Structure formats: C-alpha cells, structure tokens
N, C-alpha and C positions, 0 to 999 in steps of 0.2 A: 419449573415450568416456564413457558412463555419464551422469552428471547434466549435463554440459556439451553433450551432443549435441543440436543444433538443426536438424533435416534441413530444415524449411521456412523457416529464417532469420528467424523473427519475433521473436528475442530471448527466448524461453521455452525452457528445456530440455525436450525431448521428454517426459521422465518426469514432469514437472510440468504439463503442459497439461492444462486443463480438458477435459472430455468434449465432443463435438460438439453435445450437446442443451443444454448450459447456456444459459440466458437469464435471468441475473440482474437485467437492467434491465427485464424484462417486456414488451418492445416486440414480441414475436412472432417475431423473428429471432435465431438462435442467436448468442451473443456472438462466437464465433471467426469468424463470417462477416461481422462489422461492422469496418470499417476504423479506427473510432476506439475499439475496446475491445481489451483484453488480459486473459487470464484464467488463473489458476492454481490448482491443487489445493494445499491446505495439507498439511502432514506427517502430521497425525493426523486420523483420521476420514474422513468423505466431505465435507469442507467445501471452498468454492471462494470466491475473491476475483477480482473483476474491477475493472480501472481504466478509467475512461472518459477518454480524452485530450481536453483542453479545445481549443476552436477557435483559442486564441492560442498553442498549443504546435505546434511544427512536426512533432514526432514522439514517440512513445514507443519508445525504443531497446531496453528489455529491462524484464523483470517476473520475479521469483522469489520464492517463499516463503522464510522464514527462521525456523528453529526458535529461539525466544527462548533456550532453554537452551544454545545454543551460543554465546552472547554472555557472556564471562566476567566483564564488569563487572556486578555485581548491585547496585550502589548506586542507589537509587529506582527499580529495576526493579519493574513491577506485580506484585502477588501472582499474578495469573493473567491469562494472554493467550489466551482462548479460541479465536481464529483465528490464532494465530502472528503474525509480523510479514510485511510484504510490502515487498520492495525494488524500487524501479523507477528508471528513468533516463529523463528527458524532456529533449528539446530545446526550448527557448523560442524564440518568434520573435525576441526582441531581449534583449541583455544586461541584467540587471536586471528583466525582466518578472515580474510576479505573475500566476500561474495558479490557477485553481480547478479541481481534480481530483476527480471523483466515483468513489469506492470503493464497489463493490456487494458485499455479503456474502451467502453462502447461509443463514446463521443470524441469527435476531434477537438483537441484543447485549442483555445485562442492563441493567436501568435505571442501575445504578451504573457501567457501564464508561465509560471515557474514552478519549481517542486519545492514545497516547504514541509519541514519536519516539526513535531512537537513533542517535548517531554517534560515532565514536571520539574525536572532538574535545570535543563537549559532554555525552557520556554519555546517560542516560535523562533524558527532559523530558516533562512534561505538555504536550500540544499542543493542548489541548481549546479554548484561546482563539482558535484560527484553525480551528476545525472547526465544521460544522453537521450535526447528526444528524438524519436524516429521522424523522418521527413514528413510523413503523414500526420504526425501530431497525435496518433491514437495508440502509442506505446512509448515507454520511457524505461531506460535501463538505470538502476540505481547501484551505486557501489557502496556497500555496508560493511563496516570492520567490526568483528566481535571485540567488545571493550572499547571501541573507538568511535570515529564519525559514523552516524547512523545507528548506533546501538544505545537506545535509551537507558538500558541498565548500566552501561559503562564499565561492566567487568568482563574480562576475556575469560569466559566461563563456558564457551561453546554455544551460549544461547544469545541470539540476536532478537532484540525487541524494537519494532519500528513502528510509529504512528506518522504517517506522512500523506501528503496529497497534492494535487495541483491547485496553485492559487494564483490569482491576479493580484498584483501588488496595490497597495493603496497610492492614489494619486496625490501628488503634492501640488496644491494650487499656488500659481504664482501671482 
C-alpha cells in the first residue's frame, strides 16, 4: 500500500504519477499517453520529470523520484538538487548496449547545474561527460551503457539501473 501501489502496472507508484495533462516533450500529446514516455512528480513543489525510452531499449520497467536527502552518503553530493533524483530501470535490447535516454524537466535548470549520478557502489559522481543539455536547459540526453557507465548494477545483463539528477556543485570558498 501507499508509495508502492501501482494500479495500472506501469512501474510508477500511483502517488508519484504526473498528472494527465503533462506534456514535457511538447509534442501535443500528454506524456502519460505515449508508450515511450514515463513521468513522475518530484517530492517538492509542482515539478515533474519524464524519461523518454530510446528505440534500442526494449522497455522501461520503473521510474520513481528519489529525495537526495534520503541518501546517507554525502561525500561529493551536489550542494543543491533542484529537481531531486530520478531512479529508473530499463531493459536494453542486448547485453552491453549503450542507450541514449532523454530526460524532460518541468523547470529550466540553472546554467551551473550539472548531471550527477548516485550508486551504492560508486557513490556520487559527476556524470556530465556523458550528458547533452538542450539549449533551453529543460531536457538532457544521457548516455548509459549496460554494465558500464551509468548502470548502477555494473553487470552487462540487459538491465540498466540509474539514479541520477541535476545538481549544482558545491562552491569552494577562497
């Protein structure tokens, strides 16, 4: 019950599903009606994050927001994570495949925001080298490799597990 209820079986807890009018990719179709999109509400404010499933991924099994404050490991954690973290699980077409996932955001990211990932094995990492931010800073494309960079389980098994999000790095005072 509660956070884990998923009445429609789409891999998103009912309490975290984005509303039916959300259209973050701007194509005129509500994102919940698109078979290649999954959307969630973040924990704070009225923000939403949608993930577009790439053509070479067989499916997106789950998507959920994660409050970065619930991650006890604070070493290298960004100072501010304006849209929380998003955790998703994809099935790749083949073991070892690299997929490009587009993440749509309901808010424009600050110019100094970078993309950060978190895993219990590697901790907090700046993932910006494998990301492309759109010019309007409202979407980002992530390059994820099954068993490699961006895959928290570290095994080439067709399953890509990622927990990541936009973060503003800590400022070093001089």
